[in-house]
Each structure stands twice: as C-alpha cells, then as structure tokens.
C-alpha positions in Angstrom: 12.0 -242.7 177.5 11.8 -238.9 177.2 8.2 -238.9 178.5 9.3 -240.9 181.6 12.2 -238.5 182.3 9.9 -235.5 181.9 7.3 -237.1 184.3 9.9 -237.8 186.9 11.4 -234.3 186.5 8.0 -232.6 187.0 7.1 -234.8 190.0 10.4 -233.7 191.6 9.6 -230.0 190.7 6.1 -230.2 192.1 7.4 -231.8 195.3 9.9 -228.9 195.7 7.3 -226.2 195.3 6.3 -226.6 198.9 9.9 -226.4 200.2 12.6 -223.8 200.4 14.5 -225.8 197.7 12.4 -224.3 194.9 13.2 -220.8 196.1 16.9 -221.5 196.2 16.7 -223.0 192.7 14.8 -220.0 191.3 17.4 -217.7 193.0 20.3 -219.6 191.5 18.7 -219.5 188.0 18.0 -215.8 188.2 21.5 -215.1 189.4 23.1 -217.2 186.6 20.9 -215.5 184.0 21.8 -212.0 185.3 25.6 -212.8 185.4 25.4 -214.3 181.9 23.5 -211.3 180.6 26.0 -208.9 182.1 29.0 -210.8 180.6 27.3 -210.9 177.2 26.6 -207.1 177.4 30.2 -206.5 178.3 31.5 -208.6 175.4 29.3 -206.7 172.9 30.6 -203.4 174.2 34.2 -204.6 173.9 33.7 -205.7 170.3 31.9 -202.5 169.3 34.5 -200.3 171.0 37.3 -202.1 169.1 39.2 -203.0 172.3 39.6 -206.6 171.2 42.4 -207.5 168.8 41.5 -208.7 165.3 41.8 -212.4 165.9 39.7 -212.4 169.1 37.3 -210.0 167.5 36.6 -212.4 164.6 36.3 -215.3 167.1 34.1 -213.6 169.7 32.0 -211.9 167.0 31.1 -215.3 165.6 30.0 -216.7 169.0 28.4 -213.5 170.3 25.0 -214.9 169.6 25.8 -218.1 171.5 27.7 -216.5 174.4 24.7 -215.8 176.7 22.9 -219.3 176.5 26.3 -221.1 176.4 27.6 -219.4 179.5 24.3 -219.7 181.3 24.1 -223.5 180.4 27.7 -224.1 181.7 27.0 -222.2 185.0 23.7 -224.1 185.5 25.5 -227.5 185.0 28.1 -226.5 187.6 25.4 -225.3 190.0 23.4 -228.5 189.4 26.3 -230.8 190.3 27.4 -228.6 193.2 23.9 -228.6 194.8 22.9 -232.1 193.9 23.9 -233.6 197.3 22.3 -230.7 199.2 18.8 -230.3 197.6 16.7 -231.4 194.7 17.8 -229.7 191.4 14.8 -230.4 189.1 14.4 -226.8 188.1 18.1 -226.5 187.4 17.9 -229.6 185.2 14.9 -228.2 183.2 16.6 -224.8 182.8 19.8 -226.4 181.6 17.9 -228.4 179.0 16.2 -225.3 177.7 19.5 -223.4 177.4 21.3 -226.3 175.7 18.4 -226.4 173.1 18.8 -222.6 172.6 22.6 -223.1 171.9 22.0 -225.8 169.4 19.2 -224.0 167.6 21.0 -220.7 167.4 24.1 -222.5 166.0 22.0 -224.2 163.3 20.2 -221.1 162.2 23.5 -219.2 162.1 25.0 -221.9 159.8 21.9 -221.5 157.5 23.1 -217.9 156.8 26.2 -219.3 155.1 24.4 -222.2 153.4 21.9 -219.8 151.7 24.4 -216.9 151.4 23.8 -214.3 150.3 20.3 -214.3 151.9 19.3 -210.9 153.4 15.9 -212.2 154.4 17.5 -215.0 156.5 19.7 -212.5 158.2 16.7 -210.3 159.0 14.5 -213.2 160.4 17.3 -215.1 162.0 16.2 -214.3 165.6 12.5 -214.9 164.8 13.3 -218.4 163.3 15.6 -219.3 166.3 13.0 -218.2 168.9 10.1 -220.0 167.1 12.0 -223.3 166.9 13.2 -222.9 170.5 9.7 -222.3 171.8 8.6 -225.6 170.1 11.6 -227.5 171.5 11.1 -226.0 175.0 7.4 -227.1 175.0 8.5 -230.6 174.1 11.3 -230.7 176.7 8.9 -229.5 179.4 6.1 -231.9 178.4 3.6 -229.2 177.4 3.8 -229.7 173.6 1.0 -232.3 173.4 -1.5 -230.2 175.4 -0.6 -227.1 173.3 -1.1 -229.0 170.1 -4.5 -230.2 171.3 -5.5 -226.6 172.1 -4.5 -225.5 168.6 -6.4 -228.4 167.0 -9.6 -227.5 168.9 -9.7 -224.1 167.3 -11.7 -225.0 164.1 -13.1 -222.9 161.3 -14.2 -223.4 157.7 -12.9 -221.9 154.4 -15.6 -222.6 151.8 -16.2 -226.4 151.9 -12.9 -227.2 153.5 -12.7 -227.7 157.3 -9.5 -226.3 158.9 -8.0 -225.8 162.3 -5.3 -223.6 163.7 -2.8 -226.6 164.0 -3.3 -227.5 160.4 -2.5 -223.9 159.3 0.6 -223.8 161.4 1.8 -227.2 160.1 1.1 -226.0 156.6 3.1 -222.8 157.1 6.0 -224.7 158.6 5.9 -227.3 155.8 6.0 -224.6 153.1 8.9 -222.8 154.9 11.0 -226.0 155.3 10.3 -227.1 151.7 11.2 -223.7 150.4 14.4 -223.7 152.4 15.3 -227.1 151.1 14.6 -226.0 147.5 16.6 -222.8 147.9 19.5 -224.8 149.3 19.4 -227.3 146.4 19.1 -224.5 143.8 22.0 -222.7 145.5 24.2 -225.8 145.2 23.3 -226.1 141.5 23.9 -222.4 140.9 27.4 -222.7 142.3 28.1 -225.6 140.1 26.8 -223.9 137.0 28.6 -220.6 137.6 31.9 -222.4 138.2 31.6 -224.3 134.9 33.9 -222.9 132.2 32.4 -225.0 129.4 29.1 -223.1 129.3 28.7 -219.6 127.8 28.3 -216.9 130.5 24.9 -215.8 129.3 23.6 -219.4 129.2 24.9 -219.9 132.8 22.9 -216.9 134.0 19.8 -218.2 132.1 20.1 -221.7 133.6 20.7 -220.3 137.1 17.5 -218.2 136.9 15.5 -221.1 135.5 16.8 -223.5 138.2 15.8 -221.2 141.0 12.4 -220.5 139.4 11.6 -224.2 138.9 12.8 -225.1 142.4 10.5 -222.5 144.0 7.5 -223.6 142.0 8.0 -227.3 142.7 8.6 -226.6 146.4 5.4 -224.6 146.6 3.4 -227.3 144.8 4.8 -230.1 146.9 4.2 -228.2 150.2 0.6 -227.4 149.2 0.0 -231.0 148.4 1.6 -232.2 151.6 -0.8 -230.1 153.7 -3.9 -231.2 151.7 -4.5 -228.1 149.7 -5.9 -228.8 146.2 -3.4 -227.5 143.7 -6.0 -227.2 141.0 -7.1 -224.0 142.6 -3.9 -222.5 141.3 -5.4 -222.5 137.8 -7.7 -219.6 138.9 -4.7 -217.8 140.3 -2.7 -218.4 137.1 -5.5 -216.9 135.0 -5.7 -213.8 137.3 -1.9 -213.5 137.1 -2.0 -213.6 133.4 -4.6 -210.9 133.2 -2.5 -208.8 135.6 0.6 -209.2 133.5 -1.3 -208.3 130.4 -2.6 -205.0 131.9 -1.0 -203.8 135.1 2.4 -205.4 134.8 3.3 -204.8 131.1 6.5 -203.1 131.8 7.7 -205.7 134.3 6.9 -208.5 132.0 8.5 -206.8 129.1 11.7 -206.3 131.0 11.8 -209.9 132.1 11.3 -211.1 128.5 13.8 -208.6 127.2 16.4 -209.9 129.7 16.1 -213.5 128.4 16.3 -212.3 124.8 19.5 -210.3 125.5 21.1 -213.3 127.3 20.1 -215.8 124.6 21.1 -213.8 121.5 24.6 -213.0 123.1 24.4 -209.4 122.0 25.8 -208.3 125.4 28.2 -209.9 127.8 29.6 -209.2 131.3 32.4 -206.7 131.1 31.3 -205.1 127.8 31.8 -201.3 127.4 28.5 -199.8 126.4 27.0 -196.4 125.5 23.3 -196.2 126.2 21.6 -192.8 125.8 24.0 -190.5 127.8 25.5 -193.3 129.9 28.9 -194.9 129.2 30.4 -197.7 131.3 31.1 -201.4 131.9 28.4 -204.1 132.3 28.9 -205.5 135.8 25.6 -207.4 136.2 22.9 -208.9 133.9 19.7 -209.4 135.9 16.3 -210.7 134.8 14.7 -207.3 134.9 17.6 -204.8 134.5 21.3 -204.4 133.8 23.8 -202.6 136.0 26.2 -200.3 134.1 29.2 -199.0 136.1 30.4 -195.7 134.8 34.0 -194.6 134.9 33.4 -192.3 137.9 32.4 -195.3 140.0 28.7 -194.7 140.0 26.3 -197.4 138.9 23.3 -197.0 136.6 20.4 -199.4 136.6 19.0 -199.7 133.1 15.8 -201.7 132.4 16.3 -204.5 129.9 13.5 -203.1 127.7 15.6 -200.0 127.1 18.4 -202.1 125.6 16.0 -203.7 123.2 14.2 -200.6 122.0 17.1 -198.0 122.1 20.3 -197.8 120.2 23.2 -199.4 122.2 26.8 -198.9 121.2 29.1 -201.7 122.2 32.7 -200.5 122.3 33.9 -204.0 123.1 34.5 -206.5 120.3 33.8 -210.2 120.6 37.5 -210.6 121.3 37.3 -208.1 124.2 39.5 -205.5 122.7 38.8 -201.8 122.0 40.3 -198.9 120.1 41.4 -195.8 122.1 41.7 -192.6 120.0 44.3 -189.9 120.9 43.8 -186.5 119.2 46.8 -184.1 118.8 47.1 -180.8 116.8 50.5 -179.6 115.7 51.5 -176.3 114.1 52.1 -176.0 110.3 55.8 -175.2 111.0 56.4 -178.6 112.6 57.7 -181.6 110.8 54.6 -183.6 110.0 56.3 -186.9 109.0 58.4 -186.8 112.2 55.3 -186.1 114.4 53.4 -189.0 112.8 56.4 -191.3 113.4 56.6 -190.2 117.1 52.9 -190.9 117.6 53.4 -194.4 116.0 56.3 -195.2 118.3 54.6 -194.0 121.5 51.5 -196.1 120.7 53.5 -199.2 120.1 55.7 -198.9 123.2 52.8 -198.8 125.6 52.4 -202.0 127.7 48.7 -202.3 127.1 48.9 -202.1 123.3 48.2 -205.4 121.5 51.1 -207.2 119.9 49.7 -206.9 116.4 51.0 -205.0 113.3 47.6 -203.3 112.9 47.2 -202.4 116.6 48.5 -198.8 116.1 47.4 -196.4 113.4 48.2 -192.7 112.8 46.2 -190.6 110.4 45.7 -187.0 109.4 42.2 -185.9 110.5 42.1 -182.4 109.1 43.9 -179.1 108.3 42.5 -176.8 110.8 42.8 -173.0 111.1 45.6 -173.2 113.7 47.3 -176.5 112.8 47.2 -180.0 111.5 44.9 -182.5 113.4 46.4 -185.9 113.9 44.8 -189.0 115.5 46.7 -191.9 117.1 44.5 -195.0 117.4 45.6 -197.8 119.8 44.0 -201.2 120.2 44.1 -202.6 123.7 42.8 -205.7 125.5 40.5 -205.8 128.5 38.9 -202.3 127.9 36.7 -202.8 131.0 39.8 -202.0 133.0 39.4 -198.4 131.9 41.0 -196.1 129.3 41.4 -192.8 131.2 44.8 -193.7 132.7 45.9 -195.1 129.3 45.1 -191.9 127.5 46.9 -189.8 130.2 50.0 -191.9 129.9 50.0 -191.6 126.1 49.5 -187.9 126.2 52.3 -187.5 128.7 54.7 -189.6 126.5 53.7 -187.6 123.4 54.3 -184.3 125.2 57.9 -185.4 126.3 58.8 -186.7 122.8 57.4 -183.5 121.1 59.5 -181.3 123.4 62.6 -183.3 122.7 62.1 -183.2 118.9 61.0 -179.5 118.8 57.6 -180.3 117.5 55.1 -177.6 118.6 51.6 -178.4 119.7 49.2 -175.9 118.2 47.3 -173.5 120.5 44.8 -170.7 119.6 46.6 -167.4 119.1 44.5 -164.2 118.8 45.6 -161.7 116.2 47.5 -158.7 117.9 45.5 -156.3 115.7 42.2 -157.7 117.0 43.5 -157.5 120.6 44.5 -153.8 120.1 41.1 -152.9 118.5 39.3 -154.6 121.4 41.3 -152.7 124.0 40.6 -149.4 122.2 36.9 -150.0 122.1 36.9 -150.9 125.8 38.9 -147.6 126.6 36.4 -145.4 124.6 33.5 -147.0 126.5 
C-alpha cells in the first residue's frame, strides 16, 4: 500500500516538473521553512534571555527541539489543503511526510534521554542519532531506500576468509547499537529496583548493580555479533590479549577494580562514613568500582583509588551504629573551681540536641596539669556524624563560654612574666 502511494505521488511530482505548479510548491516550501526557522530562532532567544516566565520556559524549553519541524509540518498541511483545489500538491505532501517523521523521531530520541538517565553519551549524540534515523525514514518515504540499499550491498570486500559488504557492516553496527540500548535500558530498570530495595545491604546493592550492567553489556555484545554472523570464538584471542594487557600495562587499573569489590564485600566501609586517609578527612559520598569519592568539610571532593584504601591505614571515625565521639578541649586556671567546671561541661554536653540519649554519651576527664592551667576534655557522642561536627563544636564552645562567665570560672591564657617583658624591652632599647 505504501509503495503504491509513493509511486502515485512521484508520478504526480514528475508531471508537475514541467509546469509552474512545481515552482509554486517549491516557493511555498521554502517560505514555510524560512518562517519556521525564524520563529524557532526567536523562541530560542526568548528562552536564553529569560523573557519567558518560569512555567512557559519549562514548557517551551521541552519542545524547543520539536518546534521547527512541528510548525513547518502544520503550515505545510494548511498550505496543502488550501492549494489542493488550485494545483497539484505532490511536493507539499512529500515534504509534510518528511517533517512529520522528523517530529516523531526527535520525540522518541528525546524520551530515550530520560529512559537511560543519566546518560551523557546519549545527550551528546542525540542529534546524530535523530538525523541518522530520519535519513533512513526519509529514504523509505520517498521510495529511494531500496535503491540505496542495493548500492550499499554492491560495495563488497573481504576480511580474511569472510566476504563482507557495506550494507552488512551498517546493519551490524545498527544491530549492536540497538542491542546495547536495550541491554542498558533493562539493566537500568534492574538497577533502580535493586537500589530501592531496603532488604539488601548497601554494599551488596552496589556490587549487584555493577555486575548486572557488566553482564548485560557482555551478553548484548555477544548476541549482536552472533546476529550479524560474526564468529564469537574469535573473542578468545581478544580475551587472551586483554589478559596479557591487564597483567602488564593495566596492573593499577585492575588492582583498583579488584580492591573496590573487596571493600564492598568485606563491609569495611559504607556510604556516609567519616574517614581519615593520609592527610584527607571527610565523608564517603560514592563508592565506585575504581575509586572512592571523599567529601571534605570545606566542600571539596577527593578522588581516592580503591587500592589506596587496601594498602594504606584508614581511620574510620564512624562506628557501625553510625555514631561518633566529638572531643572538646578546655583549659581553666588553677584558681578556678575544678569540680564546678567539670560539672558545667557535663551539663552543657547533655543539654545539646544532637547528644545521644544515653548515660554514657557524655564524659568529662582531666587531661593534664599544664604550665598555665588544668586541661579538661568533654567528649560527646552524636548520631549521624556525616552531617558535620564543626557547627556542633562551635555551639558547645559558645555554651561553655557563657556558663563559665556566669560562674566566674576563668579560662586559662598564656601570660608572660613581667620581668621577662622588662628585660626584653631593655635589650631592645640598648640595641
């Protein structure tokens, strides 16, 4: 049915080539494309300049990629029905079909961005994919697809003992791409299910997600190669070469991947743990196959290879119950009431909102008798240490300062001996 429609349409177009009708149709098509392009350019400028309110900006920003072909298609349909009784409109019909195909293809490719989200590669190649599919559909709608396929099939060459042609290579590439997209979509669905499960340990969820994606990609590659007639046994040679490469040139990369799986399986680290690694201190925000991301308290992120966490000493400040001890150091003078100062520290620690409701959550000890005073340490156990402790320490110090002032307890400061100061000044004056 489609072939008959195309044949009739092309017969009408060929007949119009010798008449003024073809020129009028070309003029109408060019005018509509120019008007649609100007409207699309104006819309883009309005969105970039921020002269569109938030609601319309979200709406128009979503259809910006569809605006040009959609407007041109609607105008062509209007022109087609308006000129139908005056002249032949074969060219307008063909152009309308092409633009409708472009609208549908761009919509589908745009939806894929959310199906495979987050997918930076799909965002980068979105236009390439859309134009490639549109060219194929346009050739089919115009009736040139079969001749084009025959031309590609006639381009033949040999790779070893296997006879190939250009059409087979293109079909193989498309098969691999489609199979990989399907595999990534299925793995994405499984990943969402696994990550949403609360019955599985967090580390095991990460391991299962990575294994699912790896298995899906390998199976998709094998299935696509078998579908296009490529012997999969040739991968054994590639596998051997890859093993040699991992053994020599990729030792560090392989070591980091293996270390990542070891860390996830032995449950030594978890998301949200507070760690000290070398001179870095922060919260674990991501556990990847090759590295870990540690967010420091100043907001910067440190990428640490997994091998480092296996070979170096790592201090985990977070217990299995996700609680941590926050120390507060204070030095008071010898003239101050020591027992009263320790009692105040205990009360300040227990009254803070983040302190655990536990009799052993607060502890006050004497650290040392220093030259200028007595060193005391208040230790407070808090939950969710990944939320940070800087603000907590500031609030505790402020509360201690207020209570000490109210109770006439003096915080020790370094005082220089007046005789030393006078001697220093005299030496300076003689010089």
